[in-house]
N, CA, C and O atoms as a MOPAC input file, in Angstrom:
PM7 MOZYME 1SCF
protein

 N    110.68500 1   112.45100 1   122.32500 1
 C    111.94700 1   112.92100 1   121.72700 1
 C    111.78500 1   113.43400 1   120.42400 1
 O    112.11200 1   114.61600 1   120.31500 1
 N    111.37500 1   112.87900 1   119.40900 1
 C    111.20800 1   112.42100 1   117.80400 1
 C    110.65700 1   113.96600 1   117.98900 1
 O    111.35500 1   114.89600 1   117.58500 1
 N    109.34600 1   114.21000 1   118.63100 1
 C    108.20000 1   114.98000 1   117.89300 1
 C    108.81000 1   116.60500 1   117.35400 1
 O    108.32100 1   117.19000 1   116.38800 1
 N    109.72500 1   117.04900 1   118.02300 1
 C    110.37200 1   118.14800 1   117.76600 1
 C    110.69200 1   118.23500 1   116.08100 1
 O    110.35700 1   119.22100 1   115.42400 1
 N    111.36400 1   117.10200 1   115.51100 1
 C    111.78700 1   116.72800 1   114.28100 1
 C    110.72900 1   116.40300 1   113.42100 1
 O    111.06300 1   115.93100 1   112.33400 1
 N    109.63000 1   116.53100 1   113.63000 1
 C    108.69600 1   116.07200 1   112.57700 1
 C    109.03200 1   116.54600 1   111.44100 1
 O    109.36500 1   115.65400 1   110.66000 1
 N    109.09000 1   117.70200 1   110.97300 1
 C    109.04600 1   118.34100 1   109.78200 1
 C    110.23700 1   118.08800 1   108.94100 1
 O    110.38100 1   118.31600 1   107.74000 1
 N    111.11900 1   117.53800 1   109.85100 1
 C    112.34100 1   117.36200 1   109.14200 1
 C    112.76800 1   115.67700 1   108.56300 1
 O    112.16300 1   114.68300 1   108.96400 1
 N    113.67800 1   115.63800 1   107.76800 1
 C    113.94700 1   114.19900 1   107.18100 1
 C    115.18000 1   113.24300 1   108.00500 1
 O    116.10700 1   113.76800 1   108.62200 1
 N    115.05900 1   112.32300 1   107.92600 1
 C    116.54900 1   111.80500 1   108.38700 1
 C    117.43600 1   111.48600 1   107.32200 1
 O    117.00500 1   111.29500 1   106.18500 1
 N    118.68200 1   111.41100 1   107.61600 1
 C    119.76000 1   111.43200 1   106.69100 1
 C    120.54500 1   110.59100 1   107.35200 1
 O    120.35600 1   110.70600 1   108.56300 1
 N    121.50300 1   109.63500 1   107.02800 1
 C    122.68400 1   108.69700 1   106.85300 1
 C    123.54200 1   108.36000 1   105.77000 1
 O    123.37700 1   108.31100 1   104.55100 1
 N    124.77600 1   108.07500 1   106.74600 1
 C    125.95500 1   108.33500 1   105.79700 1
 C    125.86900 1   107.14400 1   104.60400 1
 O    126.27200 1   107.34900 1   103.46000 1
 N    125.40200 1   106.13200 1   104.95700 1
 C    125.54400 1   105.07200 1   103.59700 1
 C    124.21900 1   105.92100 1   102.78200 1
 O    124.46700 1   106.72100 1   101.87900 1
 N    123.12300 1   105.69300 1   103.13100 1
 C    122.01900 1   106.27400 1   101.97800 1
 C    121.73400 1   107.70600 1   101.46500 1
 O    121.21300 1   108.02600 1   100.39700 1
 N    122.09000 1   108.32200 1   102.24100 1
 C    122.18000 1   110.13400 1   102.43100 1
 C    120.79100 1   110.19900 1   102.84200 1
 O    120.55200 1   110.17300 1   104.05000 1
 N    119.83200 1   110.28200 1   101.99500 1
 C    118.45700 1   110.70600 1   102.44300 1
 C    117.52800 1   109.02900 1   103.14800 1
 O    117.71300 1   107.83200 1   102.92800 1
 N    116.90400 1   109.51600 1   103.70700 1
 C    116.20200 1   108.13800 1   104.40500 1
 C    114.29900 1   108.70500 1   104.42600 1
 O    113.37200 1   107.99800 1   104.03100 1
 N    114.23600 1   109.38700 1   104.70100 1
 C    112.63900 1   109.54800 1   104.75200 1
 C    112.23900 1   110.94300 1   105.61000 1
 O    112.88900 1   111.83600 1   106.15400 1
 N    110.87600 1   110.64900 1   105.44000 1
 C    110.51100 1   112.08400 1   106.54500 1
 C    110.47000 1   111.49500 1   108.25400 1
 O    109.92600 1   110.43000 1   108.54200 1
 N    110.97400 1   112.17000 1   109.02600 1
 C    110.68400 1   112.04800 1   110.19600 1
 C    109.45700 1   111.47400 1   111.06000 1
 O    109.53100 1   110.76500 1   112.06400 1
 N    108.00500 1   112.08800 1   110.24300 1
 C    106.90400 1   112.10400 1   110.46200 1
 C    106.01800 1   110.36300 1   110.89200 1
 O    105.18600 1   109.95600 1   111.70300 1
 N    107.15200 1   109.60600 1   109.35100 1
 C    106.55400 1   108.36800 1   109.13300 1
 C    107.22500 1   107.99200 1   109.85800 1
 O    107.47100 1   106.99000 1   109.18700 1
 N    108.15400 1   107.77900 1   111.19900 1
 C    109.15800 1   106.98800 1   112.09000 1
 C    107.71300 1   107.51400 1   113.49200 1
 O    107.56100 1   106.77000 1   114.46100 1
 N    106.99100 1   108.57800 1   113.36700 1
 C    106.34900 1   109.24000 1   114.63000 1
 C    105.21200 1   108.11400 1   114.17100 1
 O    104.98400 1   107.20100 1   114.96400 1
 N    104.52000 1   108.15800 1   112.95300 1
 C    103.41800 1   107.12200 1   112.73200 1
 C    103.43600 1   106.00500 1   113.08200 1
 O    102.43300 1   105.45800 1   113.54100 1
 N    104.70200 1   105.35100 1   112.93000 1
 C    104.88200 1   104.09100 1   113.12800 1
 C    104.84900 1   103.85800 1   114.73800 1
 O    104.22500 1   102.93300 1   115.25600 1
 N    105.59100 1   104.80400 1   115.44500 1
 C    105.84500 1   104.96200 1   116.92600 1
 C    104.08100 1   104.69700 1   117.67300 1
 O    103.68300 1   103.94500 1   118.56200 1
 N    103.48800 1   105.56200 1   116.93200 1
 C    102.49400 1   106.03000 1   117.68300 1
 C    101.18200 1   104.58100 1   117.15300 1
 O    100.10600 1   104.19600 1   117.61200 1
 N    101.86400 1   104.27100 1   116.24500 1
 C    100.95100 1   103.29300 1   115.63900 1
 C    100.97800 1   101.78600 1   116.80800 1
 O    100.10700 1   101.03900 1   117.25500 1
 N    102.45900 1   101.89100 1   116.95000 1
 C    102.40800 1   100.69200 1   118.17300 1
 C    102.10300 1   100.75900 1   119.48300 1
 O    101.86000 1    99.76300 1   120.16300 1
 N    102.09900 1   102.12800 1   119.97700 1
 C    101.41600 1   102.15500 1   121.26100 1
 C     99.79900 1   102.76000 1   121.06200 1
 O     99.31200 1   103.64500 1   121.76600 1
 N     99.25000 1   102.20800 1   120.17000 1
 C     98.03400 1   102.47900 1   119.95700 1
 C     97.21100 1   103.58000 1   120.05800 1
 O     96.05600 1   103.66300 1   120.47400 1
 N     98.14600 1   104.61700 1   119.51500 1
 C     97.49100 1   106.33600 1   119.26600 1
 C     97.04600 1   106.38100 1   117.72900 1
 O     97.54900 1   107.09300 1   116.86000 1
 N     96.39800 1   105.81800 1   117.63500 1
 C     95.63800 1   105.58200 1   116.41700 1
 C     95.68800 1   106.99000 1   115.49800 1
 O     96.16800 1   107.34400 1   114.42100 1
 N     94.92500 1   107.55300 1   116.55100 1
 C     94.50100 1   109.23700 1   116.08500 1
 C     96.38800 1   109.97700 1   115.52100 1
 O     96.90000 1   110.41400 1   114.49100 1
 N     96.64200 1   109.82100 1   116.39600 1
 C     98.02700 1   110.44300 1   116.21800 1
 C     98.91200 1   109.74400 1   114.91000 1
 O     99.66900 1   110.28600 1   114.10500 1
 N     98.62000 1   108.75400 1   115.00800 1
 C     99.99700 1   108.07200 1   113.88500 1
 C     99.00100 1   108.36100 1   112.39100 1
 O     99.70100 1   108.53500 1   111.39400 1
 N     97.46600 1   108.42800 1   112.14700 1
 C     97.24600 1   109.20400 1   111.30300 1
 C     97.62900 1   110.48900 1   111.02400 1
 O     97.96300 1   110.76900 1   109.87300 1
 N     97.63500 1   111.34900 1   111.92200 1
 C     98.39200 1   112.62200 1   111.67800 1
 C     99.51000 1   112.78100 1   110.86400 1
 O     99.64100 1   113.39200 1   109.80300 1
 N    100.65000 1   111.84000 1   111.83500 1
 C    102.07100 1   111.95300 1   111.58800 1
 C    102.18200 1   111.56700 1   109.98100 1
 O    102.83900 1   112.23800 1   109.18600 1
 N    101.30400 1   110.17000 1   109.57000 1
 C    101.28800 1   109.20500 1   108.45800 1
 C    100.57600 1   110.38400 1   106.98800 1
 O    101.00900 1   110.41100 1   105.83600 1
 N     99.77800 1   110.96200 1   107.38100 1
 C     99.38400 1   112.08800 1   106.46500 1
 C    100.82800 1   113.23200 1   106.58200 1
 O    101.36800 1   113.05300 1   105.49000 1
 N    101.42500 1   113.96600 1   107.11600 1
 C    102.46700 1   114.68900 1   106.85800 1
 C    103.68500 1   114.06800 1   106.56600 1
 O    104.66400 1   114.70200 1   106.17400 1
 N    103.67000 1   112.50000 1   106.78800 1
 C    104.73700 1   112.14700 1   105.96700 1
 C    104.25700 1   111.88700 1   104.54900 1
 O    105.18400 1   111.59000 1   103.79500 1
 N    103.34700 1   111.91200 1   104.12200 1
 C    102.77700 1   111.73400 1   103.05200 1
 C    102.88600 1   112.96100 1   101.82500 1
 O    103.08000 1   113.01900 1   100.61100 1
 N    102.63400 1   113.86800 1   102.94900 1
 C    102.35000 1   115.11600 1   101.79400 1
 C    104.11900 1   115.82900 1   102.01400 1
 O    104.34800 1   116.71500 1   101.19100 1
 N    104.79400 1   115.65700 1   102.57500 1
 C    106.32000 1   115.82800 1   102.86400 1
 C    107.20500 1   114.96800 1   101.64200 1
 O    107.84200 1   115.52600 1   100.74800 1
 N    107.08600 1   113.50000 1   101.82800 1
 C    107.57300 1   112.84500 1   100.81800 1
 C    107.16000 1   113.10300 1    99.28200 1
 O    107.99100 1   113.01100 1    98.37900 1
 N    105.89500 1   113.41300 1    99.07200 1
 C    105.27400 1   113.55600 1    98.01900 1
 C    105.73000 1   115.10400 1    97.21200 1
 O    105.89100 1   115.25700 1    96.00100 1
 N    105.85900 1   116.05700 1    98.20100 1
 C    106.21600 1   117.17900 1    97.63700 1
 C    107.62400 1   117.30000 1    97.21500 1
 O    107.90600 1   118.00700 1    96.24800 1
 N    108.47300 1   116.69600 1    97.83500 1
 C    110.21000 1   115.94200 1    97.46500 1
 C    110.22800 1   115.37400 1    96.74700 1
 O    111.33600 1   115.42500 1    96.21400 1
 N    109.24300 1   114.37500 1    96.03200 1
 C    109.31900 1   113.30600 1    94.90100 1
 C    110.28400 1   112.19300 1    95.58800 1
 O    111.05200 1   111.46900 1    94.95500 1
 N    110.11300 1   112.18700 1    96.95400 1
 C    110.37600 1   110.47100 1    97.12600 1
 C    109.70800 1   109.73600 1    97.60300 1
 O    109.19700 1   109.53500 1    98.70400 1
 N    109.75400 1   109.06500 1    96.10300 1
 C    108.47900 1   108.42100 1    95.67800 1
 C    108.93400 1   106.95400 1    96.44000 1
 O    107.96500 1   106.32800 1    96.86800 1
 N    109.95700 1   106.46800 1    96.61600 1
 C    109.83000 1   105.14600 1    97.50200 1
 C    109.81600 1   105.45100 1    98.67200 1
 O    110.10700 1   104.39300 1    99.23000 1
 N    109.68200 1   106.14100 1    99.37300 1
 C    109.83500 1   106.63800 1   100.59400 1
 C    108.38800 1   106.72600 1   100.62700 1
 O    107.84200 1   105.89100 1   101.34800 1
 N    107.43700 1   107.76900 1    99.84400 1
 C    106.28900 1   108.01000 1    99.69100 1
 C    105.55000 1   106.48200 1    99.62900 1
 O    104.72200 1   106.33000 1   100.52700 1
 N    105.63700 1   105.87400 1    99.14700 1
 C    104.84200 1   104.43200 1    99.10700 1
 C    105.02500 1   103.49500 1   100.30200 1
 O    104.17100 1   102.64900 1   100.56800 1
 N    106.48900 1   103.69700 1   101.24700 1
 C    106.67100 1   102.85900 1   102.27800 1
 C    105.52700 1   103.24800 1   103.34600 1
 O    104.87200 1   102.49000 1   104.06100 1
 N    105.47100 1   104.85800 1   103.23000 1
 C    104.25000 1   105.35700 1   104.24200 1
 C    103.20900 1   105.10000 1   103.87100 1
 O    102.32400 1   105.06700 1   104.72600 1
 N    102.83400 1   104.79300 1   102.38700 1
 C    101.54600 1   104.80500 1   102.25100 1
 C    101.26700 1   103.26100 1   102.70700 1
 O    100.13700 1   103.16600 1   103.18700 1
 N    101.80700 1   102.33000 1   102.69600 1
 C    102.17000 1   100.76700 1   103.06300 1
 C    101.92900 1   101.12600 1   104.29600 1
 O    100.74700 1   101.35100 1   104.55600 1
 N    102.66000 1   101.24200 1   105.09400 1
 C    102.45100 1   101.24500 1   106.38200 1
 C    101.14900 1   101.86700 1   107.18600 1
 O    100.69600 1   101.43500 1   108.24600 1
 N    100.66000 1   102.98700 1   106.42100 1
 C     99.49400 1   103.72600 1   107.05300 1
 C     98.52200 1   102.91800 1   106.57800 1
 O     97.41700 1   103.18900 1   107.04700 1
 N     98.53800 1   102.27100 1   106.02600 1
 C     97.32600 1   101.11600 1   105.06900 1
 C     97.31100 1   100.12100 1   106.04800 1
 O     96.19400 1    99.97900 1   106.54500 1
 N     98.31200 1    99.26800 1   106.56000 1
 C     98.37300 1    98.45400 1   106.93500 1
 C     97.92100 1    98.97800 1   108.67800 1
 O     96.87700 1    98.42100 1   109.01500 1
 N     98.43100 1    99.79200 1   109.64800 1
 C     98.07700 1   100.16800 1   110.37300 1
 C     96.26400 1   100.59800 1   110.23200 1
 O     95.55600 1   100.59800 1   111.24000 1
 N     95.85700 1   100.85000 1   109.21500 1
 C     94.26900 1   101.12000 1   108.97800 1
 C     93.66100 1   100.11700 1   109.06200 1
 O     92.56600 1   100.17200 1   109.62100 1
 N     94.15500 1    98.81400 1   108.53100 1
 C     93.70300 1    97.70000 1   108.40000 1
 C     93.74300 1    96.64900 1   109.73500 1
 O     92.89000 1    95.77400 1   109.88400 1
 N     94.85100 1    96.86700 1   110.67300 1
 C     94.93200 1    96.29100 1   111.83600 1
 C     93.97900 1    96.62700 1   112.66300 1
 O     93.49500 1    95.74800 1   113.37600 1
 N     93.43600 1    98.17000 1   112.75600 1
 C     92.08200 1    98.28500 1   113.58200 1
 C     90.68900 1    97.21900 1   112.95200 1
 O     89.84300 1    96.69700 1   113.67800 1
 N     90.74300 1    97.13300 1   111.84900 1
 C     89.71100 1    96.48200 1   111.24300 1
 C     88.17300 1    97.16400 1   111.33500 1
 O     87.13600 1    96.58600 1   111.65900 1
 N     88.33800 1    98.48800 1   110.97300 1
 C     86.90700 1    99.21300 1   111.10100 1
 C     86.51500 1    99.42700 1   109.57500 1
 O     87.20500 1   100.10700 1   108.81600 1
 N     85.49900 1    98.87000 1   109.24700 1
 C     84.91000 1    98.80200 1   107.84000 1
 C     84.78900 1   100.57200 1   107.46800 1
 O     84.73600 1   100.89100 1   106.28000 1
 N     84.75500 1   101.53600 1   108.42600 1
 C     85.24700 1   102.72900 1   107.55600 1
 C     86.41300 1   103.29700 1   107.38600 1
 O     86.49700 1   104.46300 1   107.00000 1
 N     87.62400 1   102.43200 1   107.69200 1
 C     88.82800 1   102.98600 1   107.10300 1
 C     89.59500 1   101.43300 1   106.04000 1
 O     90.72800 1   101.28300 1   105.58300 1
 N     88.78400 1   100.83900 1   106.00300 1
 C     88.75200 1    99.66100 1   105.00800 1
 C     89.57600 1   100.39900 1   103.56200 1
 O     90.70000 1   100.25400 1   103.08000 1
 N     88.19100 1   101.36400 1   103.13700 1
 C     88.60300 1   101.38200 1   101.85300 1
 C     89.64900 1   102.97300 1   102.05900 1
 O     90.23500 1   103.29500 1   101.02500 1
 N     89.78100 1   103.51800 1   102.78000 1
 C     91.18700 1   104.29500 1   102.60000 1
 C     92.40800 1   103.52300 1   102.98600 1
 O     93.42700 1   104.17700 1   102.76700 1
 N     92.61800 1   102.38500 1   103.47000 1
 C     93.65800 1   101.54500 1   103.74000 1
 C     93.47700 1   100.97400 1   102.37600 1
 O     94.37400 1   101.52100 1   101.73400 1
 N     92.80600 1   100.15900 1   101.53800 1
 C     92.82800 1   100.07100 1   100.16500 1
 C     93.60700 1   100.81300 1    99.45200 1
 O     94.72200 1   100.48000 1    99.04800 1
 N     93.03200 1   101.90500 1    99.25300 1
 C     93.37800 1   102.99600 1    98.50800 1
 C     94.90800 1   103.50800 1    99.06500 1
 O     95.38200 1   104.19000 1    98.15700 1
 N     95.87100 1   103.44100 1   100.22100 1
 C     96.80800 1   103.59600 1   100.20200 1
 C     97.62300 1   102.63300 1    99.61900 1
 O     98.52700 1   102.98300 1    98.86100 1
 N     97.40400 1   101.39200 1    99.89300 1
 C     98.10400 1   100.02700 1    99.43300 1
 C     98.34100 1   100.01600 1    98.30700 1
 O     99.48600 1    99.89500 1    97.87100 1
 N     96.94600 1   100.18400 1    97.34400 1
 C     97.12400 1   100.34500 1    96.11400 1
 C     97.76700 1   101.44600 1    95.35400 1
 O     98.07600 1   101.29500 1    94.17200 1
 N     97.97300 1   102.54200 1    95.99700 1
 C     98.99600 1   103.32100 1    95.59000 1
 C    100.40100 1   103.06600 1    95.75400 1
 O    101.22100 1   103.47500 1    94.93200 1
 N    100.73300 1   102.38200 1    96.82100 1
 C    101.96800 1   102.33100 1    97.49100 1
 C    102.51300 1   100.92600 1    96.23000 1
 O    103.63700 1   100.89200 1    95.73000 1
 N    101.30600 1    99.81200 1    95.92300 1
 C    101.75100 1    98.96000 1    94.60800 1
 C    102.14200 1    99.56700 1    93.69800 1
 O    103.17100 1    99.20300 1    93.12900 1
 N    101.44500 1   100.66800 1    93.28800 1
 C    101.66800 1   101.54800 1    91.83600 1
 C    102.90600 1   101.81000 1    91.68100 1
 O    103.57900 1   101.45700 1    90.71300 1
 N    103.25300 1   102.38900 1    92.54100 1
 C    104.24700 1   103.26900 1    93.04100 1
 C    105.97000 1   102.20000 1    93.03800 1
 O    107.08300 1   102.61400 1    92.71400 1
 N    105.63400 1   100.97500 1    93.45600 1
 C    106.89800 1    99.82500 1    94.01400 1
 C    106.89400 1    99.39800 1    92.40500 1
 O    108.05200 1    99.51300 1    92.00400 1
 N    106.26900 1    99.07900 1    91.64700 1
 C    105.67200 1    98.40800 1    90.22500 1
 C    106.42200 1    99.22100 1    89.72700 1
 O    107.55700 1    98.79000 1    89.52400 1
 N    106.19200 1   100.46200 1    89.38600 1
 C    106.84000 1   101.80400 1    88.40700 1
 C    108.17100 1   101.51300 1    88.72600 1
 O    108.80200 1   101.32000 1    87.68700 1
 N    108.88500 1   101.39800 1    89.76400 1
 C    110.26600 1   101.93000 1    90.22500 1
 C    111.11000 1   100.74400 1    90.39500 1
 O    112.30200 1   100.79400 1    90.70000 1
 N    110.12900 1    99.18700 1    90.08500 1
 C    111.17500 1    98.26700 1    89.85200 1
 C    111.38400 1    97.20200 1    91.28400 1
 O    111.93400 1    96.10300 1    91.35900 1
 N    110.64900 1    98.10200 1    92.42300 1
 C    110.94000 1    97.70600 1    93.45800 1
 C    109.92100 1    96.33600 1    93.76500 1
 O    108.79200 1    96.49500 1    94.22900 1
 N    110.34900 1    95.29600 1    93.51700 1
 C    109.71900 1    93.67200 1    93.21400 1
 C    108.98400 1    93.26200 1    94.30100 1
 O    107.77200 1    93.05900 1    94.36300 1
 N    110.07500 1    93.12900 1    95.40300 1
 C    109.85200 1    92.86600 1    96.69300 1
 C    108.98100 1    93.08900 1    97.53300 1
 O    108.32900 1    92.30900 1    98.22700 1
 N    108.97500 1    94.65400 1    97.43100 1
 C    107.94900 1    95.45000 1    98.42600 1
 C    106.64600 1    95.29200 1    97.47200 1
 O    105.57300 1    95.04900 1    98.02300 1
 N    106.70800 1    95.43900 1    95.86900 1
 C    105.41300 1    94.94800 1    95.10900 1
 C    104.28300 1    93.72600 1    95.79600 1
 O    103.15800 1    93.66200 1    96.29200 1
 N    105.60500 1    92.73800 1    95.38900 1
 C    104.46900 1    91.33000 1    95.80500 1
 C    104.19400 1    91.34400 1    97.40600 1
 O    103.11400 1    90.81700 1    97.67600 1
 N    104.96800 1    91.85800 1    98.61200 1
 C    104.17200 1    91.71700 1    99.77200 1
 C    103.19800 1    93.04800 1    99.69500 1
 O    102.59100 1    93.18500 1   100.75700 1
 N    102.91800 1    93.96800 1    98.81300 1
 C    101.85900 1    95.25300 1    98.97200 1
 C    100.62100 1    93.91600 1    97.95600 1
 O     99.53000 1    93.66800 1    98.47000 1
 N    100.82100 1    93.56500 1    97.26100 1
 C    100.21700 1    92.53900 1    96.60300 1
 C     99.10000 1    91.63300 1    97.25800 1
 O     97.89400 1    91.39700 1    97.18100 1
 N    100.30700 1    91.24800 1    97.98900 1
 C     99.95100 1    89.98900 1    99.10000 1
 C     98.51700 1    90.36700 1   100.11500 1
 O     97.46900 1    89.75900 1   100.33200 1
 N     99.10900 1    91.75000 1   100.61000 1
 C     98.10400 1    92.36200 1   101.52100 1
 C     96.83400 1    92.50600 1   100.77000 1
 O     95.74200 1    92.14700 1   101.21000 1
 N     97.00200 1    92.95800 1    99.81400 1
 C     95.98600 1    94.05200 1    99.01400 1
 C     95.24300 1    92.49700 1    98.67000 1
 O     94.12200 1    92.22300 1    99.09800 1
 N     95.90300 1    91.73400 1    97.99400 1
 C     94.97400 1    90.06900 1    97.91600 1
 C     94.24600 1    89.38800 1    99.12600 1
 O     93.35800 1    88.56200 1    98.91600 1
 N     94.56100 1    89.67700 1   100.16800 1
 C     93.96900 1    88.75400 1   101.25100 1
 C     92.92900 1    90.13300 1   101.54500 1
 O     92.16100 1    89.87200 1   102.47100 1
 N     92.72500 1    91.52000 1   100.98500 1
 C     91.35000 1    92.00600 1   101.67000 1
 C     90.96100 1    92.09700 1   100.35500 1
 O     90.31000 1    93.13400 1   100.22700 1
 N     91.04400 1    91.56700 1    99.44000 1
 C     90.18500 1    91.75900 1    97.94500 1
 C     90.84600 1    90.70200 1    97.21600 1
 O     91.71400 1    90.71200 1    96.34300 1
 N     90.33900 1    89.97700 1    97.68300 1
 C     90.38800 1    88.45900 1    97.44500 1
 C     90.24200 1    88.38900 1    95.42500 1
 O     89.31400 1    89.07800 1    95.00200 1
 N     90.91400 1    87.78200 1    94.54400 1
 C     90.32500 1    87.38500 1    93.03100 1
 C     91.06300 1    88.55100 1    92.17300 1
 O     90.81800 1    88.74500 1    90.98300 1
 N     91.91500 1    89.23300 1    92.86600 1
 C     92.56800 1    89.98200 1    91.75200 1
 C     93.61800 1    89.62100 1    91.24800 1
 O     94.54200 1    89.11900 1    91.88700 1
 N     93.61200 1    89.87300 1    89.77200 1
 C     94.78300 1    88.65400 1    89.37900 1
 C     96.04400 1    89.77600 1    89.38700 1
 O     96.08300 1    90.95300 1    89.03000 1
 N     97.24200 1    88.70300 1    90.06300 1
 C     98.54500 1    89.91200 1    89.62400 1
 C     98.88300 1    90.44100 1    88.67000 1
 O     98.71900 1    89.83300 1    87.61200 1
 N     99.36700 1    91.51000 1    88.65300 1
 C     99.64500 1    92.87000 1    87.63000 1
 C     98.30100 1    93.76600 1    87.85300 1
 O     98.29900 1    94.93100 1    87.45500 1
 N     97.39700 1    93.32300 1    88.36100 1
 C     96.50500 1    94.35300 1    88.35700 1
 C     96.41900 1    95.29600 1    89.28300 1
 O     95.57200 1    96.18400 1    89.18200 1

């Protein structure tokens, strides 16, 4: 039902702008084990959020995408997952989103042990 709206953004009264619909499609595809479709939706969401300068939503999408890639536990996807989570972590820190930054850092630390906080 959401597919026709993939190129649009979600809006609500309280916050106004919520993010690319493609992120939600990626999350749904990931939950239903359609990894390839999820990758395409996440890539679309990353592109749209980056073009709009929607940095918090870009970081959330990168984090979600990285988590999905790690959940499949394939060596080929590990490096891309680390890249995405690292990008999200950098943005969270730059924007002062400390709770999200801590969560991304903990995830990254489980994948790449020995990394010091703040790096």
